C-alpha positions in Angstrom: 129.0 81.7 83.9 127.2 80.6 80.6 125.2 78.0 82.3 123.5 80.8 84.5 122.5 83.0 81.9 121.4 80.5 79.1 118.1 79.6 81.1 117.1 83.4 81.3 114.0 84.0 79.0 115.1 87.2 76.8 112.6 89.9 76.5 113.9 93.4 75.9 114.1 94.3 79.5 116.1 91.4 80.2 119.1 92.4 78.3 119.6 94.7 81.0 118.8 92.3 83.5 121.5 89.9 81.9 124.1 92.6 81.6 123.5 93.5 85.5 123.9 89.6 86.5 127.0 89.2 83.9 128.6 92.3 85.6 127.6 91.1 89.3 129.3 87.5 88.5 132.3 89.2 87.1 132.6 91.8 90.0 131.8 89.7 93.0 133.8 86.4 93.5 130.8 85.1 96.1 128.2 85.6 93.1 130.3 83.2 91.0 130.8 80.9 93.5 127.2 80.6 94.5 126.1 80.6 90.7 123.4 83.2 91.6 120.3 83.9 89.2 118.4 87.0 88.6 116.2 86.8 91.6 118.7 85.6 94.1 119.1 87.8 97.1 122.4 89.9 96.9 122.2 91.7 100.1 120.9 88.8 102.4 123.2 86.4 101.1 126.1 88.8 101.7 127.2 89.0 98.2 126.7 93.0 98.1 127.3 94.7 101.3 127.0 98.4 101.8 130.3 99.2 100.0 129.4 96.6 97.2 126.2 98.6 96.7 128.3 101.8 95.9 130.2 99.8 93.4 126.9 98.9 91.8 125.8 102.6 91.8 129.1 103.2 89.9 128.5 100.6 87.5 124.8 101.6 86.8 125.8 105.2 86.4 128.8 104.5 83.8 127.1 101.4 82.2 123.6 102.9 81.8 124.5 106.6 81.9 122.2 107.6 84.6 122.3 109.2 88.3 121.2 107.2 91.3 120.3 109.3 94.0 120.5 108.7 97.9 116.9 108.3 98.0 116.9 105.4 95.5 119.6 103.4 97.5 117.3 101.1 99.1 117.2 97.4 99.3 113.9 97.5 97.4 116.2 98.6 94.1 119.3 96.5 95.1 118.1 93.1 96.5 118.3 91.2 93.1 119.8 91.6 89.6 116.1 91.9 88.6 115.3 94.8 91.2 118.6 96.8 89.7 117.3 96.2 86.4 113.5 97.7 87.5 115.7 100.6 88.6 117.6 101.2 85.4 114.3 100.9 83.6 112.7 103.4 85.9 115.6 106.0 85.4 115.7 105.5 81.9 111.9 105.9 81.2 111.5 109.0 79.2 107.8 109.6 80.8 109.4 109.8 84.1 112.8 111.4 83.6 115.5 110.9 86.3 115.8 113.8 88.5 119.2 115.8 88.7 121.1 115.5 91.9 122.6 118.6 93.3 
């Protein structure tokens, strides 16, 4: 796993991306077998399917203490580790606080 992560540039936002990538590799065997990177497709490659997306949501909600709404569960936010990190950044932005779900 270290060889996938050692070449990632470390900017502050990349800490989130790296944590997400680490979790994906630990959780989804296909991600580990394919040695995925932060911009590799999770959905098209079959690494994450619809049930896997729910696992990702659970991880995000517990790890980053945020709420993912049904409207946010789109391929735009779940295609790659980097796009998932963008969702976390968006939800964590104090200027645009997350909406409460009913």
